[in-house]
C-alpha positions as a printed Julia matrix, in Angstrom:
117×3 Matrix{Float64}:
  11.26    9.21    3.11
  14.81    8.59    2.1
  16.69    5.59    1.1
  20.27    6.95    1.81
  20.55   10.44    0.08
  18.61    9.63   -3.04
  15.12    8.97   -1.76
  12.8     6.36   -3.02
  12.17    6.54   -6.79
   9.12    5.13   -8.43
   9.9     2.34  -10.86
   6.92    3.37  -12.96
   7.13    7.06  -13.23
  10.62    7.72  -11.95
   9.19   10.31   -9.53
  10.15   10.64   -5.95
   7.78    8.66   -3.4
   7.98   11.49   -0.86
   5.3    10.31    1.66
   4.69    7.05    3.36
   0.99    6.96    2.45
   1.69    6.97   -1.24
   4.24    4.12   -1.11
   3.26    0.73   -2.27
   6.4    -0.73   -0.86
   5.48    0.43    2.74
   1.76   -0.61    2.13
   3.07   -4.14    1.26
   5.17   -4.17    4.48
   2.5    -2.91    6.64
   0.21   -5.63    5.18
   2.83   -8.35    6.04
   3.64   -9.14    2.45
   7.14   -8.13    2.7
   9.73   -8.88    5.58
  11.61   -5.91    6.86
  14.92   -7.4     6.27
  14.09   -7.98    2.55
  12.31   -4.5     1.8
  15.58   -3.31    0.09
  15.05   -6.02   -2.65
  11.78   -4.75   -3.69
  10.94   -1.93   -6.15
   9.12    1.12   -4.97
   6.06    2.66   -6.8
   3.44    5.17   -5.98
   0.27    3.57   -4.96
  -1.31    5.26   -7.93
   1.27    3.94  -10.33
   0.03    0.53   -9.58
  -3.78    0.6   -10.09
  -4.19   -3.15   -9.66
  -3.55   -2.45   -5.82
  -4.65    1.1    -5.62
  -8.21    0.34   -6.88
  -8.93   -1.5    -3.48
  -8.36    1.54   -1.4
 -11.89    2.77   -0.42
 -11.75    5.88    1.61
 -12.88    9.47    1.14
  -9.31   10.81    1.55
  -8.26    8.7    -1.33
  -9.27    9.44   -4.89
 -10.65    6.22   -6.53
  -8.4     4.45   -9.04
  -9.76    2.52  -11.86
  -7.78   -0.47  -13.22
  -8.98   -1.15  -16.74
  -8.41   -4.81  -17.86
  -8.64   -8.24  -16.62
  -7.69   -7.08  -13.01
 -10.54   -4.46  -12.78
 -12.33   -5.1    -9.54
 -15.47   -4.41  -11.0
 -15.37   -7.74  -13.13
 -14.44   -9.84  -10.0
 -16.34  -11.7    -7.54
 -18.01   -9.22   -5.01
 -17.08  -11.16   -1.9
 -13.48  -11.3    -2.98
 -13.41   -7.56   -3.82
 -15.04   -6.68   -0.48
 -12.35   -8.75    1.62
  -9.38   -7.09   -0.39
 -10.86   -3.68   -0.09
 -11.2    -4.1     3.66
  -7.6    -5.42    3.93
  -5.94   -2.87    1.65
  -7.81    0.09    3.0
  -6.94   -0.89    6.47
  -3.3    -0.98    5.68
  -3.45    2.37    3.74
  -5.11    3.93    6.94
  -2.38    2.55    8.99
   0.23    4.22    6.46
  -1.52    7.51    7.03
  -1.4     7.25   10.71
   2.15    6.03   11.18
   3.79    9.54   11.23
   1.68   10.42   14.26
   2.02    6.95   16.25
   5.64    7.28   17.14
   6.21    3.71   16.06
   9.7     2.11   15.36
   9.89    0.55   11.88
   9.37   -2.92   13.17
   6.02   -1.96   14.62
   4.58   -0.71   11.35
   2.82   -3.96   10.19
  -0.87   -4.56   11.14
  -1.81   -7.32   13.31
  -3.96  -10.04   11.55
  -7.59  -10.05   12.56
 -10.0   -12.88   11.89
 -11.7   -10.84    9.23
  -8.45  -10.45    7.45
  -8.0   -14.21    7.02
C-alpha cells in the first residue's frame, strides 16, 4: 500500500502499514464507516495499534488482542460484543480477501446484511 511515495504511516507507532489486512483505515472503509472521497482526511493505524477495534476480530488467523480498561469487551454486554465481533471480523476477512478478488477501490465495502444492522 502506498500513499504517494511515502506509504501509509501509523499515527500510533509511526511504522509503515504495509498490508491492507493490517490497516484500520481500510477496515473502516470496508465497513462503510468512511466514504472513499474522505479517506485521505483520516489517520492510519495498524489494527493492533488500536486495541479497542482489534479486540473484536475473532479469527484463527488473527492473534487475539486485549483492550484493558473501560472499553475491554469482556466487561461489555455479551449480545453487543457478539454483534460487533461479527461485523468487525467480517470486515477483516474482506480485507484479507481483497488482494485476490480483483476489485476496484469503490467495490471494497461490504454490503450490509440484516444481521449487521
